[in-house]
C-alpha positions in Angstrom: -18.7 8.6 -0.6 -17.1 12.1 -0.6 -14.4 13.0 -3.0 -10.9 12.6 -1.5 -7.5 13.5 -2.7 -4.4 11.2 -2.5 -2.9 13.2 0.4 -6.2 13.0 2.3 -6.4 9.2 1.7 -2.8 8.8 2.7 -3.5 10.7 6.0 -6.6 8.6 6.6 -4.6 5.4 6.3 -1.9 6.8 8.6 -4.5 7.7 11.3 -6.1 4.3 11.0 -2.7 2.6 11.5 -2.3 4.8 14.6 -5.8 4.0 15.9 -5.1 0.3 15.5 -1.7 0.7 17.1 0.1 -0.7 14.1 3.0 1.8 14.2 5.8 0.1 16.2 6.6 2.2 19.3 10.2 0.9 19.3 10.8 2.1 15.7 9.3 5.5 15.1 11.6 5.8 12.0 9.2 3.4 10.2 6.3 5.8 10.2 8.6 8.6 8.9 9.9 6.3 6.2 6.4 5.3 5.1 5.4 9.0 4.9 8.5 9.8 2.9 7.8 7.0 0.4 4.1 7.0 -0.2 2.3 3.8 -1.5 1.0 5.5 -4.6 4.6 6.1 -5.8 4.9 2.3 -6.1 1.6 1.4 -7.5 1.2 0.8 -11.3 -1.3 2.9 -13.2 -3.7 0.0 -13.4 -5.0 -1.8 -10.3 -7.7 -4.4 -10.0 -10.8 -4.2 -7.7 -13.0 -7.1 -6.7 -16.6 -6.3 -7.6 -18.1 -9.3 -5.8 -17.9 -11.6 -8.8 -14.6 -10.9 -10.6 -11.7 -8.4 -10.8 -12.3 -5.2 -12.8 -9.6 -2.8 -13.9 -9.2 0.5 -12.1 -7.1 2.9 -14.2 -5.5 5.9 -12.6 -5.9 7.9 -15.8 -9.6 7.3 -15.9 -10.6 7.4 -12.2 -7.7 8.6 -10.0 -9.8 8.7 -6.9 -11.1 5.1 -7.2 -7.5 4.1 -8.0 -6.2 5.9 -4.9 -8.9 4.3 -2.7 -7.5 0.9 -3.8 -4.0 2.0 -2.8 -5.0 3.4 0.6 -8.1 1.4 1.4 -7.1 -0.3 4.7 -4.1 -1.3 6.7 -5.1 -4.9 6.1 -5.8 -4.8 2.4 -3.3 -5.3 -0.4 -3.8 -3.4 -3.7 -4.1 -6.0 -6.5 -1.6 -5.1 -9.3 -2.0 -8.1 -11.6 -4.8 -10.6 -12.4 -4.0 -13.9 -14.3 -6.8 -16.2 -15.3 -9.3 -14.2 -13.2 -7.1 -14.7 -10.0 -5.1 -12.0 -8.2 -1.5 -12.9 -9.0 0.5 -9.9 -7.8 -0.1 -7.1 -5.3 1.2 -4.1 -3.4 1.5 -5.6 0.1 -0.9 -4.2 2.7 0.5 -1.3 4.8 0.3 -3.3 8.1 2.4 -6.2 6.6 5.1 -3.7 5.2 5.4 -2.0 8.6 5.5 -5.4 10.4 8.2 -6.7 8.1 10.3 -3.5 8.6 9.9 -3.7 12.4 10.8 -7.4 12.4 14.3 -6.5 11.0 15.2 -4.9 14.3 17.3 -2.3 12.5 19.5 0.0 14.4 21.5 3.0 13.4 24.4 2.0 11.2 22.8 -1.2 9.9 22.8 -1.6 6.2 20.0 -3.4 4.2 19.9 -4.7 0.7 16.4 -5.4 -0.3 15.8 -7.5 -3.5 12.1 -7.3 -4.3 10.3 -8.2 -7.5 8.3 -5.0 -7.4 4.7 -4.7 -8.5 4.2 -6.3 -11.9 4.4 -3.1 -13.9 4.0 -3.5 -17.5 
């Protein structure tokens, strides 16, 4: 697999979302908001990857590219941020779900939103 930078992986996910028609036509502001607030800014320095048998740590400081590939892997795949007892117990929601939730709000200019999230299990 060729080496890719975080901006390149971010662009790849954006294009895949476009190809799959996941960007809502009625709310183009969502795509702009996602671009202005990239997923990697919300991901902790340790993610967890499934190796086929169990979750293994992927540390940004040791392998930034692999870490970034976990963050930007697919519109339909969450990035696992915490594992408890061998089971994924927290994640950065997949991009398609985030976009769908935002679109479901049916926000219009002048609306105000208070979002109270639990964030991503940062230590």
